[in-house]
C-alpha positions in Angstrom: 15.8 -16.3 28.1 13.7 -18.7 30.0 11.3 -20.1 27.4 8.7 -21.4 29.9 8.6 -18.0 31.7 8.2 -16.0 28.5 5.4 -18.3 27.2 3.7 -18.1 30.6 4.0 -14.3 30.6 2.6 -14.0 27.1 -0.4 -16.1 28.1 -0.8 -14.0 31.2 -0.8 -10.9 29.0 -3.5 -12.3 26.7 -5.6 -13.5 29.7 -5.6 -9.9 30.9 -6.8 -8.7 27.5 -3.5 -6.9 27.0 -2.1 -7.0 23.5 1.2 -5.6 22.2 1.2 -4.8 18.4 3.6 -2.0 17.3 2.6 -2.6 13.7 -1.0 -1.8 14.5 -0.1 1.4 16.4 2.4 2.6 13.8 -0.1 2.1 11.0 -2.8 4.2 12.5 -0.8 6.7 14.6 1.9 7.7 12.1 0.5 11.2 12.6 1.6 11.7 16.2 -0.5 14.9 16.4 -3.6 12.8 16.9 -5.3 13.9 20.2 -5.4 10.4 21.5 -1.7 10.0 21.0 -1.0 13.0 23.2 -3.4 11.6 25.8 -1.4 8.3 25.7 1.9 10.1 26.1 0.7 11.6 29.3 -0.4 8.2 30.6 2.9 6.7 29.6 4.9 9.2 31.5 2.8 8.7 34.6 3.2 4.9 34.4 7.0 5.3 33.8 7.5 7.6 36.8 5.5 5.4 39.1 6.6 1.9 38.0 10.0 2.0 36.4 12.8 1.4 38.9 15.8 0.1 37.1 17.6 -0.7 40.3 14.7 -3.0 41.3 14.7 -5.0 38.0 15.0 -8.7 38.7 16.6 -11.6 36.7 14.0 -11.3 33.9 16.2 -8.9 31.9 19.2 -11.3 31.9 21.6 -9.9 29.3 19.0 -7.6 27.6 20.2 -4.0 27.9 17.6 -1.6 29.4 16.7 1.5 27.3 14.4 4.2 28.7 13.4 5.1 25.2 12.5 1.5 24.4 10.5 1.3 27.7 8.5 4.3 26.7 7.9 2.7 23.2 6.8 -0.4 25.1 4.2 1.5 27.3 3.0 3.6 24.4 2.5 0.6 22.0 1.0 -1.6 24.7 -1.6 1.0 25.8 -2.7 1.9 22.2 -2.7 -1.6 20.7 -4.6 -2.9 23.7 -7.3 -0.2 23.3 -7.3 -0.8 19.5 -7.6 -4.6 19.7 -10.4 -4.4 22.3 -12.3 -1.9 20.1 -11.7 -4.1 17.1 -13.1 -7.2 18.8 -16.1 -5.2 20.1 -17.2 -3.3 17.0 -14.9 -4.2 14.2 -13.1 -0.8 14.3 -9.6 0.0 15.4 -10.2 3.6 16.4 -10.5 3.6 20.2 -12.0 6.2 22.5 -10.5 7.9 25.6 -12.7 5.5 27.6 -11.1 2.5 25.9 -7.7 4.0 26.6 -8.5 4.4 30.3 -9.6 0.7 30.5 -6.4 -0.3 28.8 -4.4 1.7 31.3 -6.1 -0.1 34.2 -5.5 -3.5 32.6 -1.9 -2.7 32.0 -1.4 -1.8 35.7 -2.9 -5.2 36.6 -0.5 -6.9 34.2 2.5 -5.1 35.7 1.5 -6.3 39.1 1.5 -9.9 37.8 4.7 -10.0 35.6 6.6 -6.8 36.7 7.5 -3.9 34.5 10.7 -5.7 33.6 8.6 -8.7 32.5 6.5 -6.4 30.3 9.7 -4.9 28.8 11.0 -8.4 27.9 7.6 -9.2 26.2 7.9 -6.1 24.1 11.5 -6.8 23.3 10.6 -10.3 22.1 7.7 -9.1 19.9 9.6 -6.2 18.4 12.6 -8.5 18.0 10.7 -10.8 15.7 9.4 -7.8 13.6 12.9 -6.3 13.2 14.8 -9.5 12.6 12.4 -11.1 10.1 13.3 -8.9 7.1 17.0 -9.4 7.8 16.4 -13.2 8.0 14.2 -13.3 4.9 16.6 -11.3 2.7 19.7 -12.8 4.2 20.9 -9.3 5.1 19.8 -5.8 4.1 21.7 -2.6 3.4 22.4 -0.6 6.6 20.9 2.5 4.9 17.7 0.6 4.2 17.6 -0.7 7.7 17.9 2.7 9.2 15.4 4.2 6.8 12.9 1.4 7.7 12.6 0.6 4.0 11.9 -3.1 4.9 10.2 -2.5 8.2 7.1 -0.5 7.4 5.2 0.7 9.4 8.0 1.1 12.0 9.4 4.6 11.9 12.9 5.5 10.8 13.6 7.4 14.1 13.2 4.0 15.9 15.6 2.0 13.8 19.0 3.1 15.0 18.1 2.0 18.6 17.0 -1.4 17.3 20.2 -1.8 15.3 22.4 -0.8 18.2 20.6 -3.3 20.6 20.9 -6.0 18.0 24.6 -5.4 17.6 25.1 -5.2 21.4 23.5 -8.6 21.9 25.5 -10.1 19.0 22.4 -10.9 17.0 23.4 -8.5 14.2 26.7 -7.7 12.6 27.4 -4.9 10.2 29.6 -6.0 7.3 31.1 -4.0 4.4 30.6 -5.6 1.0 32.1 -3.6 -1.9 31.2 0.0 -1.2 28.0 -0.9 0.8 27.4 -1.8 4.4 25.0 -4.5 5.2 23.2 -5.6 8.4 23.3 -9.4 8.7 22.3 -12.0 11.2 25.0 -13.8 13.2 24.6 -17.5 14.0 23.4 -16.5 17.4 20.9 -14.2 15.8 19.6 -17.0 13.6 19.1 -19.2 16.7 17.3 -16.4 18.6 15.0 -15.7 15.7 13.9 -19.3 15.5 13.4 -19.4 19.2 11.3 -16.2 19.1 9.1 -17.6 16.3 8.5 -20.7 18.3 7.7 -18.9 21.5 5.2 -16.5 19.9 3.4 -19.4 18.2 3.3 -21.7 21.3 2.0 -18.9 23.6 -0.9 -18.0 21.3 0.3 -14.6 20.4 0.5 -15.2 16.7 -3.1 -16.6 16.6 -4.3 -13.4 18.3 -2.3 -11.2 15.9 -3.6 -12.7 12.6 -7.1 -11.1 12.6 -5.6 -7.7 13.4 -2.8 -8.1 10.8 -5.2 -7.7 8.0 -6.0 -4.2 9.3 -2.5 -3.0 8.5 -2.0 -5.1 5.4 -5.0 -3.8 3.5 -5.6 -0.1 2.9 -9.2 -0.6 3.8 -10.8 -3.7 5.2 -14.4 -4.5 4.1 -17.0 -6.0 6.3 -17.9 -9.7 5.8 -21.4 -9.1 4.6 -20.2 -6.9 1.8 -17.4 -9.3 0.8 -19.9 -12.2 0.6 -22.3 -10.2 -1.5 -19.6 -9.2 -3.9 -17.7 -12.5 -4.2 -20.7 -14.9 -3.8 -23.7 -12.9 -5.1 -26.1 -15.9 -4.8 -24.8 -17.2 -1.4 -28.1 -16.3 0.3 -30.0 -18.4 -2.2 -27.9 -21.4 -1.2 -28.4 -20.6 2.5 -32.2 -20.4 2.0 -32.2 -23.7 0.2 -30.2 -25.2 3.2 -32.8 -23.8 5.6 -35.6 -25.5 3.7 -33.7 -28.7 3.4 -33.1 -28.8 7.2 -36.9 -29.0 7.7 -36.8 -27.4 11.2 -39.7 -28.7 13.4 -42.0 -26.2 15.2 -40.9 -25.4 18.7 -37.4 -26.7 18.2 -34.5 -25.6 20.4 -31.9 -24.6 17.9 -28.2 -23.7 18.3 -26.4 -22.1 15.4 -22.6 -22.2 15.6 -20.2 -20.0 13.7 -23.1 -17.6 13.0 -20.8 -14.7 12.1 -22.8 -11.6 11.3 -26.0 -13.6 11.0 -26.6 -14.2 7.3 -28.0 -17.7 7.9 -29.9 -16.6 11.0 -31.8 -13.6 9.5 -31.2 -13.0 5.8 -31.6 -16.7 4.9 -34.6 -17.1 7.3 -33.4 -19.7 9.7 -35.0 -17.9 12.6 -38.4 -18.0 10.8 -38.1 -21.6 9.6 -40.6 -22.9 12.1 -42.6 -19.9 13.1 -42.4 -18.1 16.4 -42.3 -20.8 19.0 -38.7 -22.0 18.8 -35.8 -21.2 21.2 -32.7 -19.9 19.4 -29.1 -19.4 20.4 -26.4 -18.3 17.9 -22.7 -18.4 18.9 -19.5 -17.2 17.2 -15.9 -16.9 18.4 -15.7 -13.3 17.0 -17.2 -10.7 19.3 -16.8 -8.2 16.5 -19.0 -10.2 14.2 -21.6 -10.7 16.9 -21.8 -6.9 17.4 -22.5 -6.6 13.7 -25.2 -9.2 14.0 -27.1 -7.7 16.9 -28.9 -4.9 15.0 -30.3 -7.4 12.4 -32.8 -8.7 14.8 -34.5 -5.4 15.4 -36.1 -4.6 12.0 -37.3 -8.2 11.7 -38.8 -8.3 15.2 -36.6 -11.3 16.1 -34.0 -9.6 18.3 -35.7 -10.8 21.5 -35.9 -14.4 20.4 -32.3 -14.9 19.3 -29.6 -15.0 22.0 -26.2 -14.1 20.6 -23.3 -15.5 22.6 -19.5 -15.5 22.4 -18.2 -19.1 22.3 -15.6 -21.4 20.8 -17.0 -23.9 18.4 -14.6 -26.5 19.9 -15.7 -25.9 23.5 -19.4 -25.1 23.5 -20.5 -23.8 26.9 -23.7 -25.9 27.0 -24.7 -29.1 28.8 -25.2 -32.4 27.0 -28.6 -32.9 25.3 -29.6 -29.2 25.4 -30.8 -28.6 21.8 -33.0 -30.4 19.3 -30.8 -29.2 16.4 -27.3 -27.7 16.0 -26.4 -26.2 12.6 -23.9 -23.9 11.0 -22.5 -22.8 7.6 -19.1 -22.2 6.1 -17.0 -22.6 9.3 -15.2 -25.9 9.2 -12.0 -24.4 7.6 -11.6 -22.3 10.7 -11.8 -25.1 13.2 -10.6 -28.5 14.2 -13.5 -30.1 12.3 -13.7 -33.4 14.2 -13.7 -31.7 17.5 -16.2 -29.1 16.5 -18.6 -31.7 15.1 -18.2 -33.8 18.3 -19.2 -30.8 20.3 -22.2 -30.1 18.1 -23.3 -33.7 18.6 -22.7 -33.6 22.3 -25.2 -30.7 22.9 -28.0 -32.3 20.8 -30.6 -34.6 22.2 -30.7 -38.3 21.0 -32.7 -38.3 17.7 -31.9 -34.6 17.1 -30.1 -33.2 14.1 -26.6 -31.8 13.4 -26.4 -30.1 10.0 -24.2 -27.8 8.1 -23.7 -26.1 4.8 -20.0 -26.2 3.8 -18.1 -25.0 0.8 -15.9 -27.7 -0.8 -12.5 -27.7 -2.5 -12.7 -27.1 -6.2 -10.0 -26.7 -8.9 -8.7 -23.2 -9.4 -6.1 -24.2 -12.0 -7.6 -21.9 -14.6 -5.6 -19.5 -16.8 -7.1 -16.3 -15.2 -6.3 -17.6 -11.7 -2.8 -18.8 -12.4 -2.0 -15.4 -14.0 -3.6 -13.4 -11.2 -1.8 -15.2 -8.4 1.4 -16.0 -10.2 3.6 -14.3 -7.5 2.3 -16.6 -4.8 2.8 -19.7 -6.9 6.4 -18.6 -7.4 6.8 -18.5 -3.6 5.6 -22.0 -3.3 8.0 -23.1 -6.0 10.9 -21.5 -4.1 10.3 -23.9 -1.2 9.8 -26.8 -3.6 6.3 -27.5 -2.5 2.8 -27.6 -3.9 0.4 -25.0 -2.8 -2.9 -25.3 -1.0 -4.8 -22.4 -2.4 -8.3 -23.1 -1.1 -8.1 -24.4 2.5 -11.4 -26.2 2.0 -12.3 -29.9 2.6 -13.6 -32.3 0.0 -16.9 -34.2 0.0 -15.6 -37.4 1.4 -13.8 -35.7 4.3 -16.9 -33.9 5.5 -18.9 -37.2 5.5 -16.0 -38.9 7.3 -16.1 -36.2 10.0 -19.8 -36.6 10.5 -19.5 -40.4 10.9 -16.5 -39.9 13.3 -18.7 -37.7 15.5 -21.0 -40.7 16.0 -23.8 -39.3 13.7 -26.1 -41.7 11.9 -28.6 -41.5 9.0 -26.2 -39.0 7.4 -27.8 -37.3 4.3 -26.1 -35.0 1.9 -26.9 -32.9 -1.2 -24.8 -30.7 -3.4 -25.6 -27.1 -4.2 -23.6 -24.7 -6.3 -22.6 -21.1 -5.8 -21.1 -18.7 -8.4 -17.7 -17.5 -7.2 -17.0 -14.3 -8.9 -13.5 -13.1 -9.5 -14.5 -9.6 -10.5 -13.6 -7.1 -7.7 -9.9 -7.4 -7.1 -9.9 -5.9 -3.6 -12.8 -8.0 -2.4 -11.5 -11.1 -4.0 -8.0 -10.8 -2.5 -9.5 -10.0 1.0 -11.8 -13.0 0.7 -9.0 -15.4 -0.2 -6.6 -14.2 2.4 -9.0 -13.4 5.2 -12.0 -15.7 4.6 -10.6 -18.9 3.1 -7.0 -18.5 4.5 -5.6 -19.2 1.1 -1.8 -18.9 0.6 -1.4 -18.9 4.4 1.7 -21.1 4.3 3.3 -18.7 1.8 2.3 -15.5 3.4 3.1 -16.1 7.0 6.8 -16.6 6.3 7.1 -13.1 4.7 8.1 -9.9 6.5 5.0 -7.8 7.2 5.9 -5.1 4.7 6.5 -7.7 2.0 3.1 -9.1 2.7 1.5 -5.7 2.3 3.5 -5.2 -1.0 2.4 -8.6 -2.3 -1.2 -7.9 -1.4 -1.2 -4.7 -3.3 0.5 -6.4 -6.2 -2.2 -9.1 -6.3 -4.9 -6.4 -6.3 -3.2 -4.6 -9.2 -2.7 -7.9 -11.1 -6.4 -8.6 -10.6 -7.3 -5.4 -12.3 -5.3 -6.4 -15.3 -6.8 -9.9 -15.3 -10.3 -8.5 -15.2 -9.6 -6.4 -18.2 -8.1 -9.3 -20.1 -10.5 -12.2 -19.4 -14.3 -12.0 -19.7 -16.4 -12.5 -16.6 -17.6 -15.9 -17.8 -14.0 -17.1 -17.6 -13.5 -15.6 -14.2 -16.6 -17.2 -12.6 -16.0 -20.5 -10.7 -18.7 -23.0 -9.9 -18.2 -23.5 -6.2 -19.7 -26.8 -4.9 -21.2 -26.6 -1.4 -22.4 -29.6 0.6 -25.6 -29.6 2.6 -25.2 -32.5 5.1 -27.1 -33.6 8.2 -27.1 -36.5 10.5 -29.1 -37.9 13.5 -27.7 -38.1 17.0 -27.6 -41.6 18.5 -28.8 -42.4 22.0 -25.8 -41.6 24.3 -25.2 -44.7 26.3 -21.9 -45.1 28.2 -20.2 -46.8 25.3 -21.2 -44.0 22.8 -20.1 -41.3 25.3 -16.7 -43.0 25.8 -16.3 -43.4 22.0 -17.0 -39.7 21.4 -14.8 -38.6 24.2 -11.9 -40.6 22.8 -12.5 -39.1 19.3 -12.5 -35.6 20.8 -9.2 -36.2 22.6 -7.6 -37.8 19.6 -9.0 -35.3 17.0 -6.5 -34.2 14.5 -5.9 -30.5 13.9 -7.3 -28.9 10.8 -3.9 -28.5 9.4 -3.4 -32.2 9.6 -6.8 -33.1 8.3 -7.1 -30.7 5.4 -6.0 -31.6 1.9 -2.6 -30.7 0.8 
């Protein structure tokens, strides 16, 4: 397949807010008697009859065989997962309404106009291909009976698997080999090459980055909201945020931008919006529309809803002019960004003499008996690849200060505060480590989806045993957090050129973070 064309078509799909995720659909619509499923089937048949003309398919299919059944799977999964992902981004739920489905249908027609129905079919073929091949690749072959029963492909359904097997064999990616009295599905050399190509394409195109937040929905039996997770895992996090607000010493009437605001714990619960009375102008931004939706109602009971403007924006590409704010602040977000680039953007939008400040959790040692026992399976995975394991994803003190200086900030001040990190609720702890801190990401992302879900459940079960074995005092970690702020220099031409060069040359978080 043409790599450039596939990458372009995936990006076009994402630009049209279309998302294909059969795992998401199969997780939540295993009961096909759901009324919305029947509604989608009708839409699928309408699209199929109007748009699918096999004799008109162009060169995009190349040697990929066309299957009417797979085409219907494609349309069904595309419509439902698009509606579900849009709903998830809007309100944090994956249960769409009929109106969401209608909007998804219109967007799908627009995408078909752009890439063709054969182009859509190829996108689905590539995405499903990765899901189906990954367990075979990981286990170096699986029993044919287990393949057909979807034993390693949950939540794909058994009735789909014979088609996937036949297409894999037809394209010479799979071979079925008899070993003793058992038949096994194995990858051919061509299959190995195609799998590596697929992994590369889906990463380069941005598809994987889009899928990660949704993947937690089908890997956990229930996904808690962030406010609840923070309250359970870090019960005194608001005290630290309130201390940070006091330390910032916000001046009356300041124009303040908060980045990475999430659901608004710093803005409202910690009192940032009240720090200087009622005269300031406030904007809070986050890259997650779902978290912004959760933040909106918090302004109403406090009477602050009209003063705080919540906006969707990337921390690395802030949609504001230079010298717009007197202060730009944030908390607990650096691990999710390119930190140098984010701090350069924060500095850019602040007036000379203004303040850039943040509260950031720092790396700490978790080499404690309870932790090593709890997360032993993940340590084993790291040992299998003969590598050490980054199990925190957080920067250290010196790195944060280096990033502040690299952004051109001066008069940098810092102060340590400490938060109790409780390992007491296994479900919340595992969600926090995997979703919030991105711990074990290197180990987890190489696993088949069903293995990840199995491992997550094992970690939760092990956590229950650990909590019974060790007293809470031994399962409480003193987490260091850094309060840091700096002043923005006057932005003459030399300073602007320096900052622009740093933005362009900024290393990625993966490169900059400790190993």
